[in-house]
C-alpha positions in Angstrom: 17.0 23.0 -22.6 15.7 21.9 -19.2 12.3 20.3 -19.1 9.2 22.1 -17.7 9.2 19.4 -15.0 12.8 20.2 -13.9 12.1 23.9 -14.0 9.0 23.5 -11.9 10.9 21.5 -9.3 13.5 24.2 -9.2 10.8 26.9 -8.7 9.2 24.8 -5.9 12.6 24.5 -4.1 13.1 28.3 -4.6 9.8 29.2 -2.9 9.2 26.2 -0.7 5.5 26.7 -1.4 3.2 23.6 -1.6 0.1 24.3 -3.7 -2.7 21.7 -3.3 -5.5 21.5 -5.9 -8.8 20.2 -4.5 -11.1 18.7 -7.1 -12.5 16.4 -4.5 -13.7 19.4 -2.4 -14.8 21.1 -5.6 -17.1 18.3 -6.6 -18.3 16.6 -3.4 -21.3 18.9 -2.8 -22.6 19.0 -6.4 -26.2 17.8 -6.6 -25.8 15.8 -9.8 -23.3 12.9 -10.1 -20.3 13.7 -12.2 -19.6 10.8 -14.5 -16.4 8.8 -13.6 -14.9 9.4 -17.1 -15.4 13.2 -16.6 -13.7 13.1 -13.2 -10.8 11.2 -14.7 -10.5 13.7 -17.6 -10.5 16.7 -15.4 -8.2 15.3 -12.7 -5.7 14.0 -15.3 -5.5 17.6 -16.7 -4.9 18.9 -13.2 -2.1 16.4 -12.8 -0.3 18.1 -15.7 -0.4 21.6 -14.1 2.4 21.0 -11.5 0.7 21.1 -8.1 2.5 19.7 -5.1 -0.6 17.6 -4.3 -4.0 16.8 -5.9 -6.8 16.1 -3.4 -8.5 13.8 -5.8 -11.2 11.8 -3.9 -12.3 10.3 -0.6 -13.0 6.8 0.8 -16.1 7.7 2.8 -19.7 6.5 3.1 -21.4 6.5 -0.3 -24.8 7.4 1.1 -23.2 10.3 3.0 -21.2 11.6 0.0 -22.5 9.9 -3.1 -20.4 12.1 -5.4 -17.2 10.2 -4.2 -18.5 6.7 -4.5 -16.3 6.1 -7.5 -13.0 7.2 -6.1 -11.4 3.8 -6.6 -12.5 3.7 -10.2 -11.2 7.2 -10.8 -7.9 6.3 -9.3 -7.5 3.4 -11.9 -8.0 5.9 -14.7 -5.4 8.5 -13.6 -2.2 9.0 -15.6 0.5 9.2 -12.9 3.5 8.3 -15.1 4.4 11.9 -16.0 3.1 13.9 -13.1 5.1 15.4 -10.3 1.9 15.8 -8.1 1.2 13.5 -5.2 -2.3 12.1 -4.5 -4.3 12.8 -1.4 -7.5 11.0 -0.4 -9.7 12.0 2.5 -10.9 9.4 5.0 -13.3 9.8 8.0 -12.8 6.5 9.8 -10.6 3.4 10.2 -12.4 1.5 7.5 -11.9 4.3 4.9 -8.2 4.5 5.9 -7.7 0.8 5.4 -9.4 1.0 2.0 -7.2 4.0 0.9 -4.0 2.5 2.4 -4.0 -0.4 0.0 -3.4 1.8 -3.0 0.4 2.5 -3.5 -0.5 5.5 -5.8 -1.9 7.4 -2.8 0.7 9.2 -0.7 -1.4 11.2 1.7 -4.5 10.4 3.7 -6.4 13.4 5.0 -8.5 13.3 8.1 -11.0 16.1 9.1 -10.8 17.1 12.8 -12.6 20.1 14.2 -12.3 22.3 17.2 -16.1 22.5 17.0 -18.0 19.7 18.6 -21.1 20.5 16.5 -19.3 20.4 13.2 -17.3 17.3 14.2 -20.6 15.4 14.7 -22.0 16.8 11.4 -18.9 15.9 9.4 -17.8 12.5 10.8 -20.7 11.5 13.2 -18.2 11.5 16.1 -17.5 13.8 19.0 -14.0 15.3 19.3 -12.7 12.7 21.8 -13.8 9.9 19.5 -12.4 11.7 16.5 -9.0 12.0 18.2 -9.0 8.3 19.0 -9.8 7.6 15.3 -7.0 9.9 14.3 -4.5 8.0 16.4 -5.6 4.7 14.7 -5.4 6.2 11.3 -1.9 7.6 12.1 -0.8 4.0 12.9 -2.4 2.7 9.6 -0.4 5.4 7.7 2.9 4.4 9.4 2.3 0.7 8.6 1.4 1.5 4.9 4.1 4.1 4.4 1.6 6.9 3.9 1.7 10.4 5.3 -1.2 11.8 7.3 -2.6 15.3 6.7 -5.0 16.5 9.5 -7.4 19.2 8.7 -8.5 21.3 11.7 -11.8 22.9 10.7 -13.3 26.0 12.2 -9.8 27.2 12.8 -10.7 30.8 11.8 -14.0 31.2 13.6 -16.9 29.2 14.9 -20.5 29.8 13.6 -22.0 27.5 16.2 -21.5 29.8 19.3 -19.0 27.4 20.8 -15.7 28.4 22.5 -13.1 29.7 20.0 -9.8 31.5 20.1 -6.4 31.3 18.3 -5.0 29.8 21.5 -7.5 27.0 21.2 -6.4 26.3 17.6 -2.8 26.1 18.8 -3.8 23.6 21.5 -5.4 21.4 18.9 -2.3 21.6 16.6 -0.2 20.5 19.6 -2.5 17.5 20.2 -2.3 16.4 16.6 1.5 17.0 16.3 1.9 14.8 19.4 0.3 11.9 17.5 3.1 12.1 14.9 1.3 14.1 12.3 3.7 16.3 10.4 1.3 18.1 8.1 -1.7 20.0 9.5 -4.0 22.2 7.5 -6.0 24.9 9.2 -9.4 25.2 7.6 -11.9 28.0 7.4 -14.8 25.7 6.5 -17.5 28.3 6.2 -15.5 31.3 5.1 -15.9 33.4 8.3 -12.3 34.2 8.9 -11.1 37.8 8.5 -7.6 38.8 7.3 -6.7 40.0 10.7 -7.8 36.8 12.4 -5.9 34.7 9.8 -2.7 36.6 10.6 -3.4 36.1 14.3 -4.0 32.4 14.1 -0.9 31.7 12.0 1.0 34.1 14.3 0.2 31.8 17.2 0.6 28.4 15.4 3.7 28.8 13.2 6.2 29.9 15.8 5.1 27.2 18.2 5.5 24.4 15.7 8.5 25.1 13.4 8.9 21.4 12.5 5.3 20.9 11.3 4.0 21.8 7.8 1.1 24.1 8.6 -1.2 24.7 5.7 -4.3 26.8 4.9 -7.5 25.4 3.6 -9.7 28.5 3.2 -13.2 28.9 1.9 -14.1 32.4 0.8 -16.1 34.6 -1.5 -14.2 35.5 -4.7 -14.1 39.2 -3.6 -12.1 38.5 -0.4 -10.1 35.4 -1.4 -7.0 37.3 -2.7 -6.7 39.4 0.4 -7.0 36.2 2.6 -4.3 34.5 0.5 -2.1 37.5 0.9 -2.6 37.3 4.7 -1.7 33.6 4.7 1.5 34.2 2.7 2.5 37.2 4.8 2.1 35.1 7.9 4.7 32.6 6.5 2.4 29.7 5.5 3.9 27.5 2.9 1.0 25.2 2.0 -2.3 26.5 0.4 -5.3 24.5 -0.8 -7.5 25.9 -3.6 -9.8 24.9 -6.4 -10.1 26.1 -10.0 -12.8 28.8 -10.2 -13.4 28.7 -6.4 -15.6 25.6 -6.7 -16.6 23.6 -3.7 -17.8 23.8 -0.2 -18.5 21.4 2.7 -22.0 19.9 2.4 -22.0 19.3 6.2 -21.2 22.8 7.4 -24.4 24.8 6.8 -27.0 25.2 4.1 -25.1 27.5 1.8 -21.8 26.1 0.2 -18.9 28.6 0.5 -16.4 27.8 -2.2 -12.7 27.1 -1.9 -10.4 30.0 -2.5 -9.9 30.1 -6.3 -6.6 28.8 -7.6 -6.6 31.9 -9.9 -6.4 34.1 -6.8 -3.5 32.1 -5.4 -1.6 32.4 -8.7 -2.4 36.1 -8.9 -1.2 36.8 -5.3 2.0 34.8 -5.9 2.7 36.8 -9.0 2.0 40.1 -7.2 4.3 39.0 -4.3 7.1 37.7 -6.5 6.7 34.2 -5.2 7.4 31.3 -7.5 4.3 29.1 -7.8 5.8 26.5 -10.1 2.6 25.9 -12.1 2.4 25.5 -15.9 -0.1 28.3 -16.7 -0.9 26.9 -20.2 -1.9 23.6 -18.6 -3.9 25.5 -16.0 -5.8 27.3 -18.7 -6.6 24.0 -20.3 -7.9 22.7 -17.0 -10.1 25.8 -16.8 -11.6 25.0 -20.2 -12.5 21.5 -19.0 -13.9 22.8 -15.8 -16.2 25.2 -17.7 -17.3 22.4 -20.1 -18.2 20.0 -17.2 -19.5 22.4 -14.6 -20.3 25.7 -16.3 -19.4 29.2 -15.4 -20.3 30.3 -11.9 -21.1 33.8 -10.9 -18.3 33.6 -8.4 -15.8 33.3 -11.3 -17.1 36.4 -13.0 -16.7 38.2 -9.6 -13.2 36.9 -9.3 -12.1 38.1 -12.8 -13.7 41.5 -12.1 -11.7 41.7 -8.8 -8.4 40.6 -10.5 -9.0 43.2 -13.2 -8.7 40.7 -16.1 -11.0 42.4 -18.6 -10.7 39.7 -21.3 -11.5 36.9 -18.9 -14.3 38.9 -17.3 -15.9 39.6 -20.7 -15.6 36.0 -21.8 -17.3 34.7 -18.7 -20.1 37.4 -18.9 -20.8 36.3 -22.4 -21.9 32.9 -21.1 -24.6 34.5 -18.9 -25.6 37.0 -21.6 -26.1 34.3 -24.2 -28.1 32.2 -21.7 -30.5 35.1 -21.2 -30.7 36.1 -24.9 -33.6 33.8 -25.8 -34.1 35.4 -29.2 -30.4 35.0 -30.1 -30.3 38.5 -31.5 -27.5 39.9 -29.4 -29.9 42.2 -27.5 -31.6 41.6 -24.1 -35.1 42.7 -23.7 -36.3 44.0 -20.3 -37.7 40.5 -19.4 -34.5 38.8 -20.5 -32.4 41.2 -18.4 -34.6 40.5 -15.4 -34.2 36.7 -15.9 -30.4 37.1 -15.9 -30.4 39.3 -12.8 -32.6 36.9 -10.9 -30.5 33.9 -12.0 -27.3 35.6 -10.7 -28.9 36.6 -7.4 -30.3 33.1 -6.9 -26.9 31.6 -7.5 -25.4 33.9 -4.9 -28.0 32.6 -2.4 -29.6 36.1 -1.8 -33.1 37.3 -1.7 -34.5 37.9 -5.2 -35.2 41.5 -6.1 -38.8 42.8 -6.5 -40.2 43.6 -9.9 -40.1 47.3 -8.9 -36.4 47.1 -8.1 -35.7 45.3 -11.4 -37.7 48.0 -13.2 -35.6 50.7 -11.6 -32.4 48.9 -12.5 -33.5 48.6 -16.1 -34.4 52.2 -16.4 -31.2 53.4 -14.7 -28.9 51.3 -16.9 -26.8 53.1 -19.5 -28.5 51.9 -22.7 -28.4 53.4 -26.2 -31.8 51.8 -26.9 -34.4 52.1 -24.1 -36.0 48.8 -25.2 -32.9 46.7 -25.4 -29.4 46.1 -23.9 -26.3 45.2 -25.9 -23.6 42.9 -24.6 -21.2 45.7 -23.9 -23.9 47.5 -21.9 -24.6 44.3 -20.0 -20.9 44.0 -19.1 -20.8 47.6 -18.0 -23.6 47.3 -15.6 -22.3 44.0 -14.3 -18.9 45.4 -13.6 -20.3 48.5 -11.9 -22.5 46.4 -9.6 -19.8 43.9 -8.8 -17.2 46.5 -8.0 -19.7 48.0 -5.4 -20.4 44.6 -4.0 -16.7 43.7 -3.7 -15.9 47.0 -2.0 -18.6 46.2 0.6 -17.3 42.6 1.2 -13.7 43.7 1.4 -14.6 46.3 4.1 -16.3 43.6 6.2 -13.4 41.1 5.9 -10.7 43.2 7.5 
């Protein structure tokens, strides 16, 4: 019998799809420091799943991104003997590139470039001209150290800062970067503003013009629109997709609200629906999900995702976490106040305006309950599914 490793390699050759898992992006914006041992445990499990690349850390300023201050320590704890995944570390300047280049375990250095002057300054404290100069120097460092450079072009699917933007401008930036010898370029939707039609348009401009460059997609999105965006990416012919388990993440330098990465669950689902081999070990992936929930909890976005994907078992399991958190009396029944607490917590996590007491009262009274004074778990799941389906329909309509 052939090993899982050989089967996965065959699947990757069959599809030519490079899947990149991004625990670095998932964790970098978290307010509380994730212990080094926990990062190691989580990333080691991800290394068993079968990704083409794992974006595991960054060599950047510790005051700017304190979550990544232990990247070198994390690297020492990674089990690389049995993985087929390559490691990628993000750098923002020459010093970071020199630090990362000394580690033979790291194959890729990633550099964030932007077509937005405003975001380039926020992200790297450089203007675009200076960033391009830095990129050239990092390219030379990569060549000397036998590393491969991955350039991320952010704001590739829209600009929230009212600066010039067009798919043609994105293609011009790709040409500049390719001219520096970079053979892997990932187009990033840093704040999740790209629509499916714009995604197709951008890749329609870029892919035919650069057939010898690996052009990837690093998308941020709500859970409700992620699968459609991934479908647009695949339909356009993109062969490299970044994602994060549960849709975790977001750039802390983009704007106040973090917009998560596209969930790896959505990438897997879309590959399966499209008949595309993803080459991942789904059992190991589920084990990684368990660790993710242990370390980081269950986000509302994950519940929305499972509702969208129609996975009733996963949706119910994730809802249970929120129900149990609100069930202060531990009797399996939510009171009106406990229900209001849960709703407010969900709305707050979504970054939206909290509902008034009057609106919560109407929601409680309109809910389908067998007992007017209490809500069972099944009733809680029912109202959650109903509200989420309406929400997703609205988001999907606006993303076209």
